[in-house]
N, C-alpha and C positions, 0 to 999 in steps of 0.2 A: 503436527502432533506425533510423538514417537510412542508407539505401543510396544514394538519389538526391536531388540538390539541383538544382532547376530555377530558373535565373535568369529573372526577370520584370522588364521595364522599368518603372520607377516612374512614368513619364510616359505610360503607356498604359492608359486606363480599361478598355478592352475586355479586355486581357490580365489586368489585375488582378482583374476580376470572374470570369473563367473559368479562372484558372490552376490551380484545385484539381481540375479534372475529368480531368487527365492521369495521375494515379496517383503523382505524386512524393511521396516521404516528407517532403521539405522544400521550401519555396519561398524563394528569395532575392529579395526585393523590392529592386530596384537603384536607388540614388540616385547612383551614381558614373558608370561608363563608359557606361551606356545613356542618360545624360541630358546634354544640351548645357548649357554654363555658364549661358546665359540662361534655362534652364528649371528650374534647381535649386530655386528657391523654389516654383514651381508643382508640381513633382514631389513635394516634401516634403509639401505640403498635401494632395495627392491620396493619397499613401500614408497620411498621418495619417487622413484621412477613411475610407479603406478599412479601416484597422485598427479604427476606431471603429464601423463599420457592417457589415462583411462577416465572416461566420463561415466560416472555411476548414475544409472537411470533411477530417478525418484528415491534416492537414498541419502540420508544424512550421514556424513562421515565423521567418525570419532576414532582417535588413535590412542590405544593404551600404551603408554611409555613405561619405562622402568622406574623403580622407586628412587626417591630423591637422594637417598644415601648411597647409591651405587655409582660407579664411574660411567654408567651409560645414560643417565637421565639428561645431563646437559647436552650431550651429543644428539639424543633423540629430539629434544626441543629445538636445538639449533637447525636441524633439518626439517622438522615437521611444521613448526609454527609459521614460518614464512609462506608455506603453501596453503594456509588458511582453511584447515578443516573446521568443522563446526565446533569441536571440543577436543580437549585432551582429557583422557581418563587416567587419573593419577592413582596408582596403587599404594596400599599400605599407609593411608593417611589416618593417623591416630590422634593427632592434635591439631588445633587451629593454626599453630605455628608452622606445621608441615604444609598445610593448605596454603598459607600465605607465602611460604617459600616458593612453592610451585608457581603461584600467581606472580610473584616478583620476577622470577626467571622469565616467565612468558612476557611480562610487560617490557622487560629490557630488550628482548628480541624484537617485539613489535616496534618499539621505538627505533631500534637500529635499522629496521627495514621500512620505516615510514608508514607503518600500519596504524590504524586507529587503536587506541588503548582499549583492551577488552574485546577486540575483534574475535579472538578465539576464546571460547568458553572453557570452563574447568569443571570436571565432574570427579569429586573425590570418591574413591572406592573404600568403603568401610568394611574391613575384613579382619579386625583385631578386637579383643575385648576392650582395650582402651579407646579405640575408635568408636565403638558403640556407646560407651559412657560419655564421650565427648561429642556425640552426634550433632546436637544443636550448635555448639560452639564452632564445629567444623562447617556445618551447613551455612552459617551466617558469617564466616570468616572473611569473605571477600566478595565484591560485587560481581566478579566474573563467574562465580559458582552458580551454575544453572540447575544442577541436580546432584543427587548422591545416589550411589549404587551399592547395594548390599552384596557382599561376597561371602557366602556361607561356608565354602570349603575350607579356606584358610581360617575363617572365624571359628568353626567347630574344632579345628586342630588346636587353635589357641585356647579354646575352652577345655580341651582334653575331653571332648564329648564325642559320642558316636553320631555320625551324620545319617539320618534316616529319611525315608520318603515322607512319612507323616509330618516331619519337621517340628515336632514339639520342642526340640532342643534350640531352635532359633525363633520360637514364637515371641519371646520377649524382645529379641533384637529387631525382628520385623516391626513390631509395634513401636518400639522406641525410634527407629529410623524414620518411619512414616510420620510420627508426631513431630520429630525434629525438623524434617523437611517442610512439612506444612506450616509449622510455626515460623520458619525462615522464608516462606513464600516461594519455595522452589519445588521442582519435580523430584520424584523418588522412584527408583527402579529395583525390582526384585531380583534375587539371585537366580542363576540358571537351574533348571531341573536336569540332573545329570544322567538319568537313565534314558538313553537315546530311543529305546524301543518300547518303553512303557507309555503308550499314547494316553490311556485312561488316567494314569498317574499325573502326566503333564497337564491334562485338562483340569483335573482337580486342583493341582498346585497353582495353576494360573488363575483359576476362579477364586481361590482363597486369597491370592495376592491382590486381585482386583477388589474383592470385598473388604480387604483390610485398608484400602486406600492408596495402593501403589498406582503410579501413572502407567507403568508398563513393566516388561520383564525382559531380562537378557536370555539369550539362547546360545548353546554351544553346537547345536545341530540344525541344519537347514530344515529338517522335517518338523521342527518345533515351531517354526515361524508362523505358519498359518493358524494353528490352534491358539497361539498367543494373540495374534491379531484379532481373532474372533472373540476371545475372552475379554479383551479390552476395548471392544467396539460396542456401542449401544445396540441392544436387541430391538426388534420391531415393537415388542410390547413396551419397552422402556421409552422409546421415542413417542409412541402413541400416547402413553400416559403423561409424558412431559408436555406434549402439545395440549392435552386436555387440561392439565393444571394451569397452564398459562392462559388458556382460553377462559377458564372459570374465573381466574383472577381479573382478567380484563373486563369480563361481564360484570363482576361485582363492583369494580371501580367505577364503571360507567353508570351503574345503578345506585351508587353511593352506599353500598353495603360494606360493613367491616368484616363480619364473620363469614367465612366461606367454607363449604364442605364439598367433597367429591367422593362418590361411592361410599357415603356414610362416614367419611373420615375428615376431620378438620384439616384445612390446608393452611399451615403456618409457614413462617419465613424459611426454615430449613428445607421444607419440601419444595418451596418455590425455587430456592437456590439450587437444589439438586436438579430440578427440572431444567433450569436455565443452563446448567453445566452439561447435561445430557445433550441438549440441542446445540450447544456450542461445540461439543465434541463431534456431533454429526456434521455440523457445518465445516469444521476443519478437515474431516475425513471425506468431504465431498459427497455427503449423503450415504456413505457406505454404512452397512449395518450387518449384523448376523442374525439369522432367523432362529 
């Protein structure tokens, strides 16, 4: 289970070597925004060499490549896909056709290298107004799409809106992206919180994202990783309540009772489903929780 995704500049040898010490569930090695145009080739080679020689401890590896309409995208995929990262993060995906174009390019490379089709997953980055409006069509465009990620900085620029910490300007987009991803049966990740030193603001933003239904959240700073992991992990109270719910349901089934209540509240299917999800999260995290 991926709660936190830490962006790592693909042109920084030091950060590439040490990125796995911060506890992020996934690392996004970045060949796009973090890299100047005249450094694209060097960054691609550096990331290639890192993937060939560096073992990342307990981290899922995702590579953000360049947009499909740039001269860099094909070279990025040619180098990265054969090395078998978990996923490619595809920027500026605003139509399902763009998503399918990325997927087709990846499929061709997999075939040329004798890889299983769909071995490398695809995560479209939704960061334009058109991308938000096409969110479900993009999320369901191809079987290799495993999640979508909301990118608020470029999105608010496209909106001609002011980017604020409360985030009211992206409230609709957050809700739309969550609904689209869940309808498509895939995961969904929230945009990074960009004030590196506002710890309280980060915690509030991460909690909001979790409450809205996001699977996890991206980060641009290592110091954000731990609070994000905590926000997206079940609390002791949530785990205890989930266990109580399932125990009550089992007791009722054994006694042949249909109607069940716990702490004065009727226990219906959505509550049971949420309880099972909390316990499945806990299982995937190896029993980790936050207090």
